[in-house]
N, C-alpha and C positions, 0 to 999 in steps of 0.2 A: 519413474514419474507416473503419477496416476493419469487416467484418461482425462481429456478436457471436458468442459461442460459446466453444468450447474453445481458441481461439487468442488470446484476449484475457485478460490478467491485470492485476490491480492490486496493487501492493505496499503493505502496511501498514508503518509505521515499524518495528515489532518484527521483521519479516522481514529488513529491511535491517540492523538492529542485530545480529541473530543471525548473518547472513552475515558482517558485518565482524568480529565477535568470535568467530567459529567456534564458536558455541553449538550445542546440539542442533538438528538440522533444517537447519543451514547448507548441507549438501550438496544438499538439495532446492531451496533458493533458488538456489544456485550453478548447478544444472542448468537451471533455468528461465532464468536470466540468460544462460547459454551458448546456449540455444535462441533467445533474443531476438537475441543477437549474430549468430547464423547466419541470422536472418530467418525462422525457423520459427514464431515466435509474436510477439505484441506485449505489451509490459509498460508500464504507466503508473504514475505516482505523482502525487498531488496536491501542490501546493506546501506544504500543511499538513503532510503526512507528511515531505516533504523538510526542513521547518523542525524537526520533531520529532527527526529523525536529526541534523541539524546542531547543535542545541543540546545534544543528548546527547553528541556528539563533542567539543564545546567543553568541556563539564563533565568528561568522562572522560579525553580525550586532549589537550586544549588547542586553541587557536585555529588554529595552523598546520596541525595534522592535519585539523581540521574544514574548513578552506579547501581543502586538497588533496582531501578527500573530495568536496566540491562540484564541483571541477574535473573529477574522474574521473567523477562522476555525469553532469554535463552533456555529457561526451564519449562517454558510453555510448549504447547503443540504447534505454535507458529514456526514455520520453517523459514530460515534466513538464507537467501541466495547471495553469495559473496562475489561472484564473477558475472560480468556482463559478456554474453556471447558475441561473436562477430556479427551474426545477423541482427542481434538486438542493438549493437553499436550503430549499425547502418540505419536501422529503422528509427532509433532515437535521434540520430543526427538529422534525418529527413523530417521527422516530426517537429524538431526544434526549429529548423529553418523554415518549414512550410507554415507553421502555425504560431510561431513566436512563443512557444512554451518555455517554462523554466527547464533547466537541465534535468533536475530531479523529476519533474512531471513527464518529460519526454522519455526518460529511462523507465519509469514505472508503467507508462502506457505501452511502451514497446514490450516490456516483460509480460504484462497481462495479455497482450495480443498473442505473443509467442506461446503462451500456456493455454490459450483458448479459455482464459479465466475471466471472471467478473471483477472489475476494479472497484473496490469500496472506497468512495471518496465523497467529500463535501465541497470540493473545489470547483463548484459549478461555473463560477465566473471565469476561472483560469482555463478550464477544460471545455467550456461550451463550444469553442470553434471545432472541436473534433468529435463531439458527441454523436454526430450523424454517421461517423465511419462505421462500417459493418464489421470491421476486424477488431474493434475495441468495444467491449460491453461494460456498462457502468451500473453500479448500484449507488444511487445518491442517498446518503443516509440522513440528509437534512434538506 
């Protein structure tokens, strides 16, 4: 694992969807992905966020497009984390119950915190209750 800090980012599903759909803030996400491809930073996603994007792509663009998205993601420099550690399970559970977050948001926040990473998200309305926590840093792309 690389050291924590400004070189580690975690992508929320909404950031990837904004990038794919060229929504507001997509240029910020694209710039970070380019930096990861150049080896300047590390970007992670949890499998839960990958699943969120995958089912969104199936719903919006169809199965063939969604499968091509997965192939491209797996070939990219974005690192996918498939297991939720015991400490992250505990933190995610506490975040979910304390702040009424979605399960996916509680997991990505716990993971970003454990990595001392910056969470790239546009879900300001959903995550506003926890943005003042010192253990979770945010980059709001829109």
